[in-house]
N, C-alpha and C positions, 0 to 999 in steps of 0.2 A: 485715493489709493487704488480702489477697484477700477476706476476709469483708466488710470495709468496702465494698470496690468492688462486691461482690455485692449488698449491701443497697441501695447507691446505684442500682445497675442495676435492682433490683426496685422501687425508689421511682419510677423513670421521671421524672427531673427535667425532661425535655423537655415533660411535660404540665402543669407548674406555671404557666407564663404563661397558658395557657388557663383554668386553674382560677380565677385571680384576676381575670380580665377582667370577670366579673360584679360583683365587689366594687368595682372601679374605676368601672364604669359606673353602678352604683347610687349610689355616693358622688358621682359627677358630677351626678346629678339632685338629690341632697341639697344640693350646693353651689349649684345654681341657686336653690334655696329657702332659702339662707342657713342651713342646718341641719347643716353639716359639723362633725365632731369628730375630731381626729387620733388620739386614743386608740382610739375605736371603729374607725376605719379600720385602724389597725395590728393590733388584735386580730382584726378580721374577716379580714384577710389571713392571719394566723398560723393561725386556726381553719380557714379554707378549705384552706390548704396541708396541714394535718393530715388533714382528711377526704380530700383527693385522694391523699395518700401511703397512707393506710389502704386506700382503694379499689384502689390499684395493687398493694399487697401481697396483698390478698384475691383480686384478679384473677389474679395469678401463681400463688397457691396453688390457687384453684378450678380453673383451666384445667389446671394441672399434675396435680392429683389425678384429674381426669376424662379425662386423656389428650388433651385438645384441642391442647395445645402439643406438637407432634411434628415429625418431619422434613418433613412436607408444608407446614408453616407458613412463610410468606415473610418475615415481619418479623424483627427482631432476637431472638435466642434469649433465653428467659426464665431467671431465676435457678434455679428449681426444675427446669425442663426440662434445663438444662445441668449439673445436679448441684452447682451452687455453693452452694445453700442446700437444706437438708432441709425436709420438710413441717413438722416440729416447730419448726424455727427460724423459718419463715415464720409459723406459728401464734403464736409468742411475739411476733414483730414486729407482728402484727395486734392482739393484745391490748394491748401497750404503746402503740402508736400510737392505738388507740381510746380508751384512758384519757386520754392527753395531750390528744387532740382534744376530748374531753368537758370536761375541766378548763378548757381554753382557752375553750370555748363558754360555760361557766358564768360565768367571769370577764367575758366579753364581755356576756352577758345582764345581769349585775348592774350593770356599768358603764353600760349603755344604759338600764335601767329602774329600778335601785335598788329601793327598797321601795314606791315610789309607784304602780307599774304591775305588781302581782303577777300578774294574769291574763295580761298580755302576756308576762311572764317565764316563766310556766308554759307558755304556748303555744310559745315559742321553745325551751324546754328539751325539750319533746316533739318538736319539729321536729329538734332536735339528735340525740335518740335515734333518730328515724326515719332521719336522714342516716347515722348509723353503721350501722344495720341495712341500709339500701339499699346502702351501700358494700360491705358484706360479702356480701350475698345476690345480688349481680349475677352471680357465678359459683359461689358456695359453697352447697352444700346441694342436696337433691333438687329443690327448687322454684326453683332459680336463675332469676331472671326474664330474665337475659341470654341464656338458652338457649331462651327462648320468644317471642322477637321483641319484647320489651318494653323493651329497652335504650334505644331512641330516645326513648320517652315519658319514661322516668325521667331521662335526661340533659337533656331539655328542661325538665322540672319543676325539677330541682335546680340545674343550671348556668345556666338562664335565669331562670325565675320566682322561685325561692327566693333565688338569689344576688343578683339585681338588686333585686327588689321587697322581699325580706326585709331586705337591707342598707339600702335607703332607709327602711324602717319603723323600723329601729334608731335612725336619726338623728331622724326626724320624729314617730314614734308616730302616723302617719297614712298614708293611701293616696290616690293619685290615679289616675285611669284612664290618664293619659298615661305614667306610669312603666312600664306594661306594654309599651309600644312598644319601647324599647331592650332590655327583658327578652326580648321575642320575638326581637330581633336576635341577642343573645348566645346565646339558647337554640337558634336555628336553626343558627348557625355551629358551636356545640358538637356538635349532632347531626350536622352535616356531617363533623366530625372522626371521630366514631364510625362513620358510614356509610362513610367512606374505609377505615377499618380493617376493616370487615365486608366491603366489596367485595374488598379485597385477600385476605381469608381465606375467600372463598365456598367454594372447593373443599375446603379442610381442615376448615372448620366443618361443611359438609354431611356429610362422611365421618365426623366425630366425633360427629354428632348434635346439634350446636349450631345451633339454628334461629333465626338472626338475621333481621331484616327484609330484609336484602340477599339472604339465602338464599331467603326466600319469594318475593321479587320477581324474582330473576335479575339478571344483571349489567347488562343494557340498561335495565331499568326502575329499577334502583338508581342508575344513572348519571343518568337523568332526574330522579329524586327528589333527587339531590345538587344539580343545577342549581336546582331549585325552592327548596330550603332556603337556598342562598346568596343567590339573587336576592330572595326574599321577605324575608330578613333585611335586605338593603340597603334595600328599599322601606319597611320598618317604621321604620328609623332616619331615613330622609328625611322621612317623615310627621311624626315627632316634631320634627325640626328646623323643618319648616314651621309646626307649631302653636306652637312656642316661639321663633320667629324674633325676634332683636334685633339681629343683625349677621351679615354674610356669613362672619365667622369661625365662626359656628355650624355651618357646613358643612365645617369643616376635616377632619372624619372621612372625607369623601369621598375623600381621598387614599389611604385604606386600600383603596378599591375597585379601585385599579390592580393591586396584587398579587393581590387576590381575582379580578379578571377574568382575569389571566394564569394563575392557578391553574385556573379553570374551563376555559380553553382546553387546558391540559395534560391535564386529566382527560378532556376530549372526544377528544383525540388519542391517549389511552393505549390500547394493545392488550395490553401485558404487565402483569399484576397487580403486579409489583415496582415499576412506575412509581407506582402508587397509594401505596405505602409511602413513597416520597420526598415525596409531597404532604401528608403528615400535619403535618410541621413548618411548611411555608409557610402552611397554613390556620390552624393554632394561633397562629402568630406574627402573622398578619394580623388575627386576632380581638383579640389583645393590643394591636396597633397601633391598631385601631379604638377600643378603650376609652381608650387614652391620648389620642388625638386628639379623641375625643368629650369627655373631661373638659377638655382644654385649650381647645377651640373654644367651649365654652359658658361658660367661667369665666375667660377670659383678661383680662377687664377688671373682674372682681369684686374 
């Protein structure tokens, strides 16, 4: 029972609503274009959760091996840091989760493209492999990009563009410029979650040699950067709604701006890094709420 709890802790279930927000948003745009498929939707959700859990296991392992997770760290204790899981146990979890995620991705790709779109299938299979590698190399290895200030870029690409635009393409086999607008929204909100985490850990990361963008900028500039991410994400979604307006229900997602605004105020008022840790969940859940309201508002009468 202790081991099960340790694995669940390492999987960081609280990150899962954020990870599926891009799939829900991409599916919402596909619904607008009457191209939704429930099987693709469910498999995309399962695959995305698999990649997220894989990333979380790898992050726990990578930071544990490098000594980044130590007594200076403010957030909840990690499984390896606490001694609940060994390095070999986390390695095994990474391998198993990676294999399951790839199998799920392959089924999803076949379901979406069959044998009629082999080049598209090959492209998405390669993207799946890249996703697995990106999930692992965020903190694992000598060239871990999370230790070189590149985490924000990769989160934007994978949680925003790939999740939303890629999901939309699975349904439609086509692209529009407009689908990139909600992709930017989800991408910026997701980077905001990472930035909160990095602002919280500025001191311990700097001492451990983990050079995040927040470490490079310093706490004040990182806080300003956070405001820009969230506000720019809001504006991008508003522009999409303006371009695709058919009913005032299209702006239902604006309700999610209320908790987002309150979140920004708390970040602005924060002096203690531990306060930032408490803001991770509100921002992640607000992003999830945005995706649900976005889907509902644009498809309520379809």
